[in-house]
mmCIF entry with sequence, helices, sheets and N, C-alpha, C, O atoms, coordinates in Angstrom:
data_MODEL
# 
_entry.id   MODEL 
# 
_entity.id                         1 
_entity.type                       polymer 
_entity.pdbx_number_of_molecules   1 
# 
_entity_poly.entity_id                      1 
_entity_poly.type                           'polypeptide(L)' 
_entity_poly.nstd_linkage                   no 
_entity_poly.nstd_monomer                   no 
_entity_poly.pdbx_seq_one_letter_code       
;(UNK)(UNK)(UNK)(UNK)(UNK)(UNK)(UNK)(UNK)(UNK)(UNK)(UNK)(UNK)(UNK)(UNK)(UNK)(UNK)
(UNK)(UNK)(UNK)(UNK)(UNK)(UNK)(UNK)(UNK)(UNK)(UNK)(UNK)(UNK)(UNK)(UNK)(UNK)(UNK)
(UNK)(UNK)(UNK)(UNK)(UNK)(UNK)(UNK)(UNK)(UNK)(UNK)(UNK)(UNK)(UNK)(UNK)(UNK)(UNK)
(UNK)(UNK)(UNK)(UNK)(UNK)(UNK)(UNK)
;
_entity_poly.pdbx_seq_one_letter_code_can   XXXXXXXXXXXXXXXXXXXXXXXXXXXXXXXXXXXXXXXXXXXXXXXXXXXXXXX 
_entity_poly.pdbx_strand_id                 A 
# 
loop_
_entity_poly_seq.entity_id 
_entity_poly_seq.num 
_entity_poly_seq.mon_id 
_entity_poly_seq.hetero 
1 1  UNK n 
1 2  UNK n 
1 3  UNK n 
1 4  UNK n 
1 5  UNK n 
1 6  UNK n 
1 7  UNK n 
1 8  UNK n 
1 9  UNK n 
1 10 UNK n 
1 11 UNK n 
1 12 UNK n 
1 13 UNK n 
1 14 UNK n 
1 15 UNK n 
1 16 UNK n 
1 17 UNK n 
1 18 UNK n 
1 19 UNK n 
1 20 UNK n 
1 21 UNK n 
1 22 UNK n 
1 23 UNK n 
1 24 UNK n 
1 25 UNK n 
1 26 UNK n 
1 27 UNK n 
1 28 UNK n 
1 29 UNK n 
1 30 UNK n 
1 31 UNK n 
1 32 UNK n 
1 33 UNK n 
1 34 UNK n 
1 35 UNK n 
1 36 UNK n 
1 37 UNK n 
1 38 UNK n 
1 39 UNK n 
1 40 UNK n 
1 41 UNK n 
1 42 UNK n 
1 43 UNK n 
1 44 UNK n 
1 45 UNK n 
1 46 UNK n 
1 47 UNK n 
1 48 UNK n 
1 49 UNK n 
1 50 UNK n 
1 51 UNK n 
1 52 UNK n 
1 53 UNK n 
1 54 UNK n 
1 55 UNK n 
# 
_struct_asym.id          A 
_struct_asym.entity_id   1 
# 
loop_
_struct_conf.conf_type_id 
_struct_conf.id 
_struct_conf.pdbx_PDB_helix_id 
_struct_conf.beg_label_comp_id 
_struct_conf.beg_label_asym_id 
_struct_conf.beg_label_seq_id 
_struct_conf.pdbx_beg_PDB_ins_code 
_struct_conf.end_label_comp_id 
_struct_conf.end_label_asym_id 
_struct_conf.end_label_seq_id 
_struct_conf.pdbx_end_PDB_ins_code 
_struct_conf.beg_auth_comp_id 
_struct_conf.beg_auth_asym_id 
_struct_conf.beg_auth_seq_id 
_struct_conf.end_auth_comp_id 
_struct_conf.end_auth_asym_id 
_struct_conf.end_auth_seq_id 
_struct_conf.pdbx_PDB_helix_class 
_struct_conf.details 
_struct_conf.pdbx_PDB_helix_length 
HELX_P HELX_P1 AA1 UNK A 4  ? UNK A 27 ? UNK A 4  UNK A 27 1 ? 24 
HELX_P HELX_P2 AA2 UNK A 34 ? UNK A 42 ? UNK A 34 UNK A 42 1 ? 9  
# 
_struct_conf_type.id          HELX_P 
_struct_conf_type.criteria    ? 
_struct_conf_type.reference   ? 
# 
loop_
_atom_site.group_PDB 
_atom_site.id 
_atom_site.type_symbol 
_atom_site.label_atom_id 
_atom_site.label_alt_id 
_atom_site.label_comp_id 
_atom_site.label_asym_id 
_atom_site.label_entity_id 
_atom_site.label_seq_id 
_atom_site.pdbx_PDB_ins_code 
_atom_site.Cartn_x 
_atom_site.Cartn_y 
_atom_site.Cartn_z 
_atom_site.occupancy 
_atom_site.B_iso_or_equiv 
_atom_site.pdbx_formal_charge 
_atom_site.auth_seq_id 
_atom_site.auth_comp_id 
_atom_site.auth_asym_id 
_atom_site.auth_atom_id 
_atom_site.pdbx_PDB_model_num 
ATOM 1   N N  . UNK A 1 1  ? 170.853 142.092 38.490 1.00 0.00 ? 1  UNK A N  1 
ATOM 2   C CA . UNK A 1 1  ? 171.120 143.492 38.243 1.00 0.00 ? 1  UNK A CA 1 
ATOM 3   C C  . UNK A 1 1  ? 170.301 143.970 36.955 1.00 0.00 ? 1  UNK A C  1 
ATOM 4   O O  . UNK A 1 1  ? 169.938 145.143 36.875 1.00 0.00 ? 1  UNK A O  1 
ATOM 5   N N  . UNK A 1 2  ? 170.034 143.105 36.016 1.00 0.00 ? 2  UNK A N  1 
ATOM 6   C CA . UNK A 1 2  ? 169.358 143.512 34.821 1.00 0.00 ? 2  UNK A CA 1 
ATOM 7   C C  . UNK A 1 2  ? 167.997 143.857 35.299 1.00 0.00 ? 2  UNK A C  1 
ATOM 8   O O  . UNK A 1 2  ? 167.448 144.843 34.807 1.00 0.00 ? 2  UNK A O  1 
ATOM 9   N N  . UNK A 1 3  ? 167.411 143.177 36.175 1.00 0.00 ? 3  UNK A N  1 
ATOM 10  C CA . UNK A 1 3  ? 165.959 143.365 36.567 1.00 0.00 ? 3  UNK A CA 1 
ATOM 11  C C  . UNK A 1 3  ? 165.630 144.809 37.169 1.00 0.00 ? 3  UNK A C  1 
ATOM 12  O O  . UNK A 1 3  ? 164.484 145.259 37.165 1.00 0.00 ? 3  UNK A O  1 
ATOM 13  N N  . UNK A 1 4  ? 166.733 145.499 37.689 1.00 0.00 ? 4  UNK A N  1 
ATOM 14  C CA . UNK A 1 4  ? 166.702 146.792 38.120 1.00 0.00 ? 4  UNK A CA 1 
ATOM 15  C C  . UNK A 1 4  ? 166.258 147.774 37.050 1.00 0.00 ? 4  UNK A C  1 
ATOM 16  O O  . UNK A 1 4  ? 165.522 148.728 37.304 1.00 0.00 ? 4  UNK A O  1 
ATOM 17  N N  . UNK A 1 5  ? 166.704 147.521 35.924 1.00 0.00 ? 5  UNK A N  1 
ATOM 18  C CA . UNK A 1 5  ? 166.382 148.368 34.759 1.00 0.00 ? 5  UNK A CA 1 
ATOM 19  C C  . UNK A 1 5  ? 164.978 148.493 34.405 1.00 0.00 ? 5  UNK A C  1 
ATOM 20  O O  . UNK A 1 5  ? 164.519 149.468 33.810 1.00 0.00 ? 5  UNK A O  1 
ATOM 21  N N  . UNK A 1 6  ? 164.243 147.388 34.819 1.00 0.00 ? 6  UNK A N  1 
ATOM 22  C CA . UNK A 1 6  ? 162.828 147.341 34.669 1.00 0.00 ? 6  UNK A CA 1 
ATOM 23  C C  . UNK A 1 6  ? 162.011 147.780 36.004 1.00 0.00 ? 6  UNK A C  1 
ATOM 24  O O  . UNK A 1 6  ? 160.929 148.367 36.017 1.00 0.00 ? 6  UNK A O  1 
ATOM 25  N N  . UNK A 1 7  ? 162.680 147.414 36.982 1.00 0.00 ? 7  UNK A N  1 
ATOM 26  C CA . UNK A 1 7  ? 161.848 147.720 38.434 1.00 0.00 ? 7  UNK A CA 1 
ATOM 27  C C  . UNK A 1 7  ? 161.903 149.105 38.738 1.00 0.00 ? 7  UNK A C  1 
ATOM 28  O O  . UNK A 1 7  ? 160.926 149.685 39.212 1.00 0.00 ? 7  UNK A O  1 
ATOM 29  N N  . UNK A 1 8  ? 163.027 149.699 38.486 1.00 0.00 ? 8  UNK A N  1 
ATOM 30  C CA . UNK A 1 8  ? 163.035 151.255 38.962 1.00 0.00 ? 8  UNK A CA 1 
ATOM 31  C C  . UNK A 1 8  ? 162.211 152.029 38.112 1.00 0.00 ? 8  UNK A C  1 
ATOM 32  O O  . UNK A 1 8  ? 161.484 152.793 38.746 1.00 0.00 ? 8  UNK A O  1 
ATOM 33  N N  . UNK A 1 9  ? 162.089 152.080 36.887 1.00 0.00 ? 9  UNK A N  1 
ATOM 34  C CA . UNK A 1 9  ? 161.164 152.858 36.163 1.00 0.00 ? 9  UNK A CA 1 
ATOM 35  C C  . UNK A 1 9  ? 159.724 152.576 36.451 1.00 0.00 ? 9  UNK A C  1 
ATOM 36  O O  . UNK A 1 9  ? 158.902 153.492 36.480 1.00 0.00 ? 9  UNK A O  1 
ATOM 37  N N  . UNK A 1 10 ? 159.409 151.359 36.659 1.00 0.00 ? 10 UNK A N  1 
ATOM 38  C CA . UNK A 1 10 ? 158.010 150.969 37.108 1.00 0.00 ? 10 UNK A CA 1 
ATOM 39  C C  . UNK A 1 10 ? 157.760 151.555 38.327 1.00 0.00 ? 10 UNK A C  1 
ATOM 40  O O  . UNK A 1 10 ? 156.711 152.192 38.429 1.00 0.00 ? 10 UNK A O  1 
ATOM 41  N N  . UNK A 1 11 ? 158.631 151.462 39.445 1.00 0.00 ? 11 UNK A N  1 
ATOM 42  C CA . UNK A 1 11 ? 158.313 152.115 40.741 1.00 0.00 ? 11 UNK A CA 1 
ATOM 43  C C  . UNK A 1 11 ? 158.223 153.561 40.638 1.00 0.00 ? 11 UNK A C  1 
ATOM 44  O O  . UNK A 1 11 ? 157.344 154.152 41.264 1.00 0.00 ? 11 UNK A O  1 
ATOM 45  N N  . UNK A 1 12 ? 159.065 154.194 39.894 1.00 0.00 ? 12 UNK A N  1 
ATOM 46  C CA . UNK A 1 12 ? 158.944 155.635 39.732 1.00 0.00 ? 12 UNK A CA 1 
ATOM 47  C C  . UNK A 1 12 ? 157.646 156.073 38.911 1.00 0.00 ? 12 UNK A C  1 
ATOM 48  O O  . UNK A 1 12 ? 157.107 157.159 39.127 1.00 0.00 ? 12 UNK A O  1 
ATOM 49  N N  . UNK A 1 13 ? 157.200 155.224 38.012 1.00 0.00 ? 13 UNK A N  1 
ATOM 50  C CA . UNK A 1 13 ? 155.971 155.539 37.395 1.00 0.00 ? 13 UNK A CA 1 
ATOM 51  C C  . UNK A 1 13 ? 154.759 155.353 38.212 1.00 0.00 ? 13 UNK A C  1 
ATOM 52  O O  . UNK A 1 13 ? 153.812 156.130 38.085 1.00 0.00 ? 13 UNK A O  1 
ATOM 53  N N  . UNK A 1 14 ? 154.731 154.359 39.054 1.00 0.00 ? 14 UNK A N  1 
ATOM 54  C CA . UNK A 1 14 ? 153.709 154.190 39.977 1.00 0.00 ? 14 UNK A CA 1 
ATOM 55  C C  . UNK A 1 14 ? 153.670 155.226 41.098 1.00 0.00 ? 14 UNK A C  1 
ATOM 56  O O  . UNK A 1 14 ? 152.593 155.561 41.590 1.00 0.00 ? 14 UNK A O  1 
ATOM 57  N N  . UNK A 1 15 ? 154.775 155.710 41.485 1.00 0.00 ? 15 UNK A N  1 
ATOM 58  C CA . UNK A 1 15 ? 154.865 156.648 42.450 1.00 0.00 ? 15 UNK A CA 1 
ATOM 59  C C  . UNK A 1 15 ? 154.395 157.999 41.891 1.00 0.00 ? 15 UNK A C  1 
ATOM 60  O O  . UNK A 1 15 ? 153.673 158.726 42.575 1.00 0.00 ? 15 UNK A O  1 
ATOM 61  N N  . UNK A 1 16 ? 154.775 158.328 40.716 1.00 0.00 ? 16 UNK A N  1 
ATOM 62  C CA . UNK A 1 16 ? 154.180 159.554 39.974 1.00 0.00 ? 16 UNK A CA 1 
ATOM 63  C C  . UNK A 1 16 ? 152.853 159.513 39.771 1.00 0.00 ? 16 UNK A C  1 
ATOM 64  O O  . UNK A 1 16 ? 152.206 160.554 39.891 1.00 0.00 ? 16 UNK A O  1 
ATOM 65  N N  . UNK A 1 17 ? 152.238 158.328 39.436 1.00 0.00 ? 17 UNK A N  1 
ATOM 66  C CA . UNK A 1 17 ? 150.915 158.225 39.123 1.00 0.00 ? 17 UNK A CA 1 
ATOM 67  C C  . UNK A 1 17 ? 150.111 158.458 40.551 1.00 0.00 ? 17 UNK A C  1 
ATOM 68  O O  . UNK A 1 17 ? 149.102 159.163 40.552 1.00 0.00 ? 17 UNK A O  1 
ATOM 69  N N  . UNK A 1 18 ? 150.559 157.887 41.676 1.00 0.00 ? 18 UNK A N  1 
ATOM 70  C CA . UNK A 1 18 ? 149.994 158.161 42.940 1.00 0.00 ? 18 UNK A CA 1 
ATOM 71  C C  . UNK A 1 18 ? 150.041 159.596 43.366 1.00 0.00 ? 18 UNK A C  1 
ATOM 72  O O  . UNK A 1 18 ? 149.059 160.172 43.834 1.00 0.00 ? 18 UNK A O  1 
ATOM 73  N N  . UNK A 1 19 ? 151.155 160.128 43.199 1.00 0.00 ? 19 UNK A N  1 
ATOM 74  C CA . UNK A 1 19 ? 151.380 161.711 43.317 1.00 0.00 ? 19 UNK A CA 1 
ATOM 75  C C  . UNK A 1 19 ? 150.382 162.473 42.538 1.00 0.00 ? 19 UNK A C  1 
ATOM 76  O O  . UNK A 1 19 ? 149.749 163.364 43.103 1.00 0.00 ? 19 UNK A O  1 
ATOM 77  N N  . UNK A 1 20 ? 150.166 162.179 41.178 1.00 0.00 ? 20 UNK A N  1 
ATOM 78  C CA . UNK A 1 20 ? 149.355 162.854 40.451 1.00 0.00 ? 20 UNK A CA 1 
ATOM 79  C C  . UNK A 1 20 ? 147.802 162.582 40.837 1.00 0.00 ? 20 UNK A C  1 
ATOM 80  O O  . UNK A 1 20 ? 146.977 163.469 40.618 1.00 0.00 ? 20 UNK A O  1 
ATOM 81  N N  . UNK A 1 21 ? 147.457 161.485 41.349 1.00 0.00 ? 21 UNK A N  1 
ATOM 82  C CA . UNK A 1 21 ? 146.118 161.227 41.796 1.00 0.00 ? 21 UNK A CA 1 
ATOM 83  C C  . UNK A 1 21 ? 145.797 161.971 43.020 1.00 0.00 ? 21 UNK A C  1 
ATOM 84  O O  . UNK A 1 21 ? 144.687 162.475 43.186 1.00 0.00 ? 21 UNK A O  1 
ATOM 85  N N  . UNK A 1 22 ? 146.819 162.057 43.948 1.00 0.00 ? 22 UNK A N  1 
ATOM 86  C CA . UNK A 1 22 ? 146.762 162.908 45.132 1.00 0.00 ? 22 UNK A CA 1 
ATOM 87  C C  . UNK A 1 22 ? 146.589 164.331 44.844 1.00 0.00 ? 22 UNK A C  1 
ATOM 88  O O  . UNK A 1 22 ? 145.745 165.005 45.433 1.00 0.00 ? 22 UNK A O  1 
ATOM 89  N N  . UNK A 1 23 ? 147.363 164.795 43.960 1.00 0.00 ? 23 UNK A N  1 
ATOM 90  C CA . UNK A 1 23 ? 147.284 166.284 43.644 1.00 0.00 ? 23 UNK A CA 1 
ATOM 91  C C  . UNK A 1 23 ? 145.877 166.581 42.966 1.00 0.00 ? 23 UNK A C  1 
ATOM 92  O O  . UNK A 1 23 ? 145.229 167.587 43.257 1.00 0.00 ? 23 UNK A O  1 
ATOM 93  N N  . UNK A 1 24 ? 145.502 165.749 42.155 1.00 0.00 ? 24 UNK A N  1 
ATOM 94  C CA . UNK A 1 24 ? 144.159 165.975 41.486 1.00 0.00 ? 24 UNK A CA 1 
ATOM 95  C C  . UNK A 1 24 ? 142.965 165.887 42.576 1.00 0.00 ? 24 UNK A C  1 
ATOM 96  O O  . UNK A 1 24 ? 141.954 166.573 42.429 1.00 0.00 ? 24 UNK A O  1 
ATOM 97  N N  . UNK A 1 25 ? 143.125 165.023 43.661 1.00 0.00 ? 25 UNK A N  1 
ATOM 98  C CA . UNK A 1 25 ? 142.118 165.161 44.702 1.00 0.00 ? 25 UNK A CA 1 
ATOM 99  C C  . UNK A 1 25 ? 142.171 166.367 45.513 1.00 0.00 ? 25 UNK A C  1 
ATOM 100 O O  . UNK A 1 25 ? 141.145 166.808 46.030 1.00 0.00 ? 25 UNK A O  1 
ATOM 101 N N  . UNK A 1 26 ? 143.441 166.996 45.673 1.00 0.00 ? 26 UNK A N  1 
ATOM 102 C CA . UNK A 1 26 ? 143.625 168.372 46.392 1.00 0.00 ? 26 UNK A CA 1 
ATOM 103 C C  . UNK A 1 26 ? 142.918 169.325 45.455 1.00 0.00 ? 26 UNK A C  1 
ATOM 104 O O  . UNK A 1 26 ? 142.086 170.110 45.911 1.00 0.00 ? 26 UNK A O  1 
ATOM 105 N N  . UNK A 1 27 ? 143.183 169.297 44.281 1.00 0.00 ? 27 UNK A N  1 
ATOM 106 C CA . UNK A 1 27 ? 142.709 170.337 43.321 1.00 0.00 ? 27 UNK A CA 1 
ATOM 107 C C  . UNK A 1 27 ? 141.229 170.380 43.220 1.00 0.00 ? 27 UNK A C  1 
ATOM 108 O O  . UNK A 1 27 ? 140.662 171.459 43.048 1.00 0.00 ? 27 UNK A O  1 
ATOM 109 N N  . UNK A 1 28 ? 140.527 169.188 43.324 1.00 0.00 ? 28 UNK A N  1 
ATOM 110 C CA . UNK A 1 28 ? 139.116 169.031 43.179 1.00 0.00 ? 28 UNK A CA 1 
ATOM 111 C C  . UNK A 1 28 ? 138.442 169.156 44.560 1.00 0.00 ? 28 UNK A C  1 
ATOM 112 O O  . UNK A 1 28 ? 137.242 168.908 44.682 1.00 0.00 ? 28 UNK A O  1 
ATOM 113 N N  . UNK A 1 29 ? 139.268 169.569 45.681 1.00 0.00 ? 29 UNK A N  1 
ATOM 114 C CA . UNK A 1 29 ? 138.735 169.925 46.940 1.00 0.00 ? 29 UNK A CA 1 
ATOM 115 C C  . UNK A 1 29 ? 137.939 168.649 47.568 1.00 0.00 ? 29 UNK A C  1 
ATOM 116 O O  . UNK A 1 29 ? 136.799 168.732 48.025 1.00 0.00 ? 29 UNK A O  1 
ATOM 117 N N  . UNK A 1 30 ? 138.627 167.591 47.526 1.00 0.00 ? 30 UNK A N  1 
ATOM 118 C CA . UNK A 1 30 ? 138.066 166.423 48.147 1.00 0.00 ? 30 UNK A CA 1 
ATOM 119 C C  . UNK A 1 30 ? 138.215 166.336 49.615 1.00 0.00 ? 30 UNK A C  1 
ATOM 120 O O  . UNK A 1 30 ? 137.500 165.574 50.266 1.00 0.00 ? 30 UNK A O  1 
ATOM 121 N N  . UNK A 1 31 ? 139.115 167.085 50.164 1.00 0.00 ? 31 UNK A N  1 
ATOM 122 C CA . UNK A 1 31 ? 139.412 167.008 51.590 1.00 0.00 ? 31 UNK A CA 1 
ATOM 123 C C  . UNK A 1 31 ? 138.930 168.275 52.374 1.00 0.00 ? 31 UNK A C  1 
ATOM 124 O O  . UNK A 1 31 ? 139.304 168.491 53.527 1.00 0.00 ? 31 UNK A O  1 
ATOM 125 N N  . UNK A 1 32 ? 138.092 169.092 51.697 1.00 0.00 ? 32 UNK A N  1 
ATOM 126 C CA . UNK A 1 32 ? 137.617 170.341 52.465 1.00 0.00 ? 32 UNK A CA 1 
ATOM 127 C C  . UNK A 1 32 ? 136.848 170.171 53.605 1.00 0.00 ? 32 UNK A C  1 
ATOM 128 O O  . UNK A 1 32 ? 137.117 170.784 54.638 1.00 0.00 ? 32 UNK A O  1 
ATOM 129 N N  . UNK A 1 33 ? 135.735 169.249 53.505 1.00 0.00 ? 33 UNK A N  1 
ATOM 130 C CA . UNK A 1 33 ? 134.771 169.125 54.719 1.00 0.00 ? 33 UNK A CA 1 
ATOM 131 C C  . UNK A 1 33 ? 134.786 167.705 55.183 1.00 0.00 ? 33 UNK A C  1 
ATOM 132 O O  . UNK A 1 33 ? 133.857 166.965 54.860 1.00 0.00 ? 33 UNK A O  1 
ATOM 133 N N  . UNK A 1 34 ? 135.838 167.245 55.964 1.00 0.00 ? 34 UNK A N  1 
ATOM 134 C CA . UNK A 1 34 ? 136.051 165.991 56.362 1.00 0.00 ? 34 UNK A CA 1 
ATOM 135 C C  . UNK A 1 34 ? 134.973 165.780 57.507 1.00 0.00 ? 34 UNK A C  1 
ATOM 136 O O  . UNK A 1 34 ? 134.341 164.725 57.562 1.00 0.00 ? 34 UNK A O  1 
ATOM 137 N N  . UNK A 1 35 ? 134.796 166.701 58.328 1.00 0.00 ? 35 UNK A N  1 
ATOM 138 C CA . UNK A 1 35 ? 133.815 166.628 59.542 1.00 0.00 ? 35 UNK A CA 1 
ATOM 139 C C  . UNK A 1 35 ? 132.404 166.615 59.160 1.00 0.00 ? 35 UNK A C  1 
ATOM 140 O O  . UNK A 1 35 ? 131.559 165.961 59.771 1.00 0.00 ? 35 UNK A O  1 
ATOM 141 N N  . UNK A 1 36 ? 132.165 167.331 58.161 1.00 0.00 ? 36 UNK A N  1 
ATOM 142 C CA . UNK A 1 36 ? 130.653 167.222 57.563 1.00 0.00 ? 36 UNK A CA 1 
ATOM 143 C C  . UNK A 1 36 ? 130.324 165.919 57.145 1.00 0.00 ? 36 UNK A C  1 
ATOM 144 O O  . UNK A 1 36 ? 129.237 165.420 57.438 1.00 0.00 ? 36 UNK A O  1 
ATOM 145 N N  . UNK A 1 37 ? 131.235 165.289 56.439 1.00 0.00 ? 37 UNK A N  1 
ATOM 146 C CA . UNK A 1 37 ? 130.948 163.947 55.953 1.00 0.00 ? 37 UNK A CA 1 
ATOM 147 C C  . UNK A 1 37 ? 130.764 162.974 57.135 1.00 0.00 ? 37 UNK A C  1 
ATOM 148 O O  . UNK A 1 37 ? 129.933 162.068 57.073 1.00 0.00 ? 37 UNK A O  1 
ATOM 149 N N  . UNK A 1 38 ? 131.513 163.165 58.167 1.00 0.00 ? 38 UNK A N  1 
ATOM 150 C CA . UNK A 1 38 ? 131.389 162.155 59.192 1.00 0.00 ? 38 UNK A CA 1 
ATOM 151 C C  . UNK A 1 38 ? 130.009 162.238 59.899 1.00 0.00 ? 38 UNK A C  1 
ATOM 152 O O  . UNK A 1 38 ? 129.367 161.265 60.293 1.00 0.00 ? 38 UNK A O  1 
ATOM 153 N N  . UNK A 1 39 ? 129.631 163.594 60.006 1.00 0.00 ? 39 UNK A N  1 
ATOM 154 C CA . UNK A 1 39 ? 128.296 163.811 60.550 1.00 0.00 ? 39 UNK A CA 1 
ATOM 155 C C  . UNK A 1 39 ? 127.076 163.546 59.787 1.00 0.00 ? 39 UNK A C  1 
ATOM 156 O O  . UNK A 1 39 ? 126.018 163.189 60.304 1.00 0.00 ? 39 UNK A O  1 
ATOM 157 N N  . UNK A 1 40 ? 127.278 163.748 58.452 1.00 0.00 ? 40 UNK A N  1 
ATOM 158 C CA . UNK A 1 40 ? 126.161 163.565 57.490 1.00 0.00 ? 40 UNK A CA 1 
ATOM 159 C C  . UNK A 1 40 ? 125.854 162.064 57.370 1.00 0.00 ? 40 UNK A C  1 
ATOM 160 O O  . UNK A 1 40 ? 124.746 161.720 56.959 1.00 0.00 ? 40 UNK A O  1 
ATOM 161 N N  . UNK A 1 41 ? 126.720 161.217 57.687 1.00 0.00 ? 41 UNK A N  1 
ATOM 162 C CA . UNK A 1 41 ? 126.464 159.761 57.491 1.00 0.00 ? 41 UNK A CA 1 
ATOM 163 C C  . UNK A 1 41 ? 125.555 159.220 58.620 1.00 0.00 ? 41 UNK A C  1 
ATOM 164 O O  . UNK A 1 41 ? 124.821 158.242 58.479 1.00 0.00 ? 41 UNK A O  1 
ATOM 165 N N  . UNK A 1 42 ? 125.684 160.011 59.852 1.00 0.00 ? 42 UNK A N  1 
ATOM 166 C CA . UNK A 1 42 ? 124.916 159.586 60.954 1.00 0.00 ? 42 UNK A CA 1 
ATOM 167 C C  . UNK A 1 42 ? 123.426 160.088 61.051 1.00 0.00 ? 42 UNK A C  1 
ATOM 168 O O  . UNK A 1 42 ? 122.545 159.581 61.745 1.00 0.00 ? 42 UNK A O  1 
ATOM 169 N N  . UNK A 1 43 ? 123.316 161.168 60.234 1.00 0.00 ? 43 UNK A N  1 
ATOM 170 C CA . UNK A 1 43 ? 121.932 161.932 60.262 1.00 0.00 ? 43 UNK A CA 1 
ATOM 171 C C  . UNK A 1 43 ? 120.813 160.945 59.441 1.00 0.00 ? 43 UNK A C  1 
ATOM 172 O O  . UNK A 1 43 ? 121.097 160.266 58.455 1.00 0.00 ? 43 UNK A O  1 
ATOM 173 N N  . UNK A 1 44 ? 119.668 161.014 59.990 1.00 0.00 ? 44 UNK A N  1 
ATOM 174 C CA . UNK A 1 44 ? 118.580 160.287 59.406 1.00 0.00 ? 44 UNK A CA 1 
ATOM 175 C C  . UNK A 1 44 ? 117.895 161.214 58.516 1.00 0.00 ? 44 UNK A C  1 
ATOM 176 O O  . UNK A 1 44 ? 117.678 162.388 58.814 1.00 0.00 ? 44 UNK A O  1 
ATOM 177 N N  . UNK A 1 45 ? 117.550 160.654 57.393 1.00 0.00 ? 45 UNK A N  1 
ATOM 178 C CA . UNK A 1 45 ? 116.638 161.501 56.443 1.00 0.00 ? 45 UNK A CA 1 
ATOM 179 C C  . UNK A 1 45 ? 115.231 161.145 56.572 1.00 0.00 ? 45 UNK A C  1 
ATOM 180 O O  . UNK A 1 45 ? 114.923 159.964 56.729 1.00 0.00 ? 45 UNK A O  1 
ATOM 181 N N  . UNK A 1 46 ? 114.355 162.060 56.520 1.00 0.00 ? 46 UNK A N  1 
ATOM 182 C CA . UNK A 1 46 ? 113.010 161.806 56.676 1.00 0.00 ? 46 UNK A CA 1 
ATOM 183 C C  . UNK A 1 46 ? 112.322 161.464 55.226 1.00 0.00 ? 46 UNK A C  1 
ATOM 184 O O  . UNK A 1 46 ? 111.221 160.916 55.173 1.00 0.00 ? 46 UNK A O  1 
ATOM 185 N N  . UNK A 1 47 ? 112.971 161.788 54.199 1.00 0.00 ? 47 UNK A N  1 
ATOM 186 C CA . UNK A 1 47 ? 112.487 161.493 52.851 1.00 0.00 ? 47 UNK A CA 1 
ATOM 187 C C  . UNK A 1 47 ? 112.569 159.882 52.552 1.00 0.00 ? 47 UNK A C  1 
ATOM 188 O O  . UNK A 1 47 ? 113.607 159.283 52.833 1.00 0.00 ? 47 UNK A O  1 
ATOM 189 N N  . UNK A 1 48 ? 111.531 159.248 52.017 1.00 0.00 ? 48 UNK A N  1 
ATOM 190 C CA . UNK A 1 48 ? 111.576 157.879 51.679 1.00 0.00 ? 48 UNK A CA 1 
ATOM 191 C C  . UNK A 1 48 ? 112.482 157.625 50.609 1.00 0.00 ? 48 UNK A C  1 
ATOM 192 O O  . UNK A 1 48 ? 112.753 158.501 49.788 1.00 0.00 ? 48 UNK A O  1 
ATOM 193 N N  . UNK A 1 49 ? 112.977 156.456 50.569 1.00 0.00 ? 49 UNK A N  1 
ATOM 194 C CA . UNK A 1 49 ? 113.772 155.973 49.467 1.00 0.00 ? 49 UNK A CA 1 
ATOM 195 C C  . UNK A 1 49 ? 113.018 155.532 48.323 1.00 0.00 ? 49 UNK A C  1 
ATOM 196 O O  . UNK A 1 49 ? 112.152 154.659 48.395 1.00 0.00 ? 49 UNK A O  1 
ATOM 197 N N  . UNK A 1 50 ? 113.364 156.165 47.210 1.00 0.00 ? 50 UNK A N  1 
ATOM 198 C CA . UNK A 1 50 ? 112.604 155.969 45.916 1.00 0.00 ? 50 UNK A CA 1 
ATOM 199 C C  . UNK A 1 50 ? 113.461 154.902 45.161 1.00 0.00 ? 50 UNK A C  1 
ATOM 200 O O  . UNK A 1 50 ? 114.690 154.862 45.212 1.00 0.00 ? 50 UNK A O  1 
ATOM 201 N N  . UNK A 1 51 ? 112.659 154.033 44.448 1.00 0.00 ? 51 UNK A N  1 
ATOM 202 C CA . UNK A 1 51 ? 113.213 153.046 43.601 1.00 0.00 ? 51 UNK A CA 1 
ATOM 203 C C  . UNK A 1 51 ? 113.340 153.578 42.237 1.00 0.00 ? 51 UNK A C  1 
ATOM 204 O O  . UNK A 1 51 ? 112.818 154.661 41.973 1.00 0.00 ? 51 UNK A O  1 
ATOM 205 N N  . UNK A 1 52 ? 113.967 152.938 41.376 1.00 0.00 ? 52 UNK A N  1 
ATOM 206 C CA . UNK A 1 52 ? 114.038 153.329 39.972 1.00 0.00 ? 52 UNK A CA 1 
ATOM 207 C C  . UNK A 1 52 ? 112.686 153.354 39.218 1.00 0.00 ? 52 UNK A C  1 
ATOM 208 O O  . UNK A 1 52 ? 112.505 154.087 38.246 1.00 0.00 ? 52 UNK A O  1 
ATOM 209 N N  . UNK A 1 53 ? 111.688 152.467 39.744 1.00 0.00 ? 53 UNK A N  1 
ATOM 210 C CA . UNK A 1 53 ? 110.429 152.440 39.020 1.00 0.00 ? 53 UNK A CA 1 
ATOM 211 C C  . UNK A 1 53 ? 109.620 153.759 39.437 1.00 0.00 ? 53 UNK A C  1 
ATOM 212 O O  . UNK A 1 53 ? 108.807 154.271 38.667 1.00 0.00 ? 53 UNK A O  1 
ATOM 213 N N  . UNK A 1 54 ? 109.890 154.253 40.663 1.00 0.00 ? 54 UNK A N  1 
ATOM 214 C CA . UNK A 1 54 ? 109.041 155.420 41.088 1.00 0.00 ? 54 UNK A CA 1 
ATOM 215 C C  . UNK A 1 54 ? 109.527 156.760 40.444 1.00 0.00 ? 54 UNK A C  1 
ATOM 216 O O  . UNK A 1 54 ? 108.815 157.764 40.471 1.00 0.00 ? 54 UNK A O  1 
ATOM 217 N N  . UNK A 1 55 ? 110.783 156.740 39.854 1.00 0.00 ? 55 UNK A N  1 
ATOM 218 C CA . UNK A 1 55 ? 111.399 158.060 39.313 1.00 0.00 ? 55 UNK A CA 1 
ATOM 219 C C  . UNK A 1 55 ? 110.734 158.336 38.058 1.00 0.00 ? 55 UNK A C  1 
ATOM 220 O O  . UNK A 1 55 ? 111.034 159.337 37.407 1.00 0.00 ? 55 UNK A O  1 
# 
């Protein structure tokens, strides 16, 4: 029974942290263009890949 005094606040804290992270992701518009990201990964780019030495 004594363990619940530690586990319940830890669980609530983790849940609130997860909720805060989700709300932050909504606020920064992370989920606005889900279809565009799925299509963009399949497109080929004509530009050559540059290395750090070429920059």
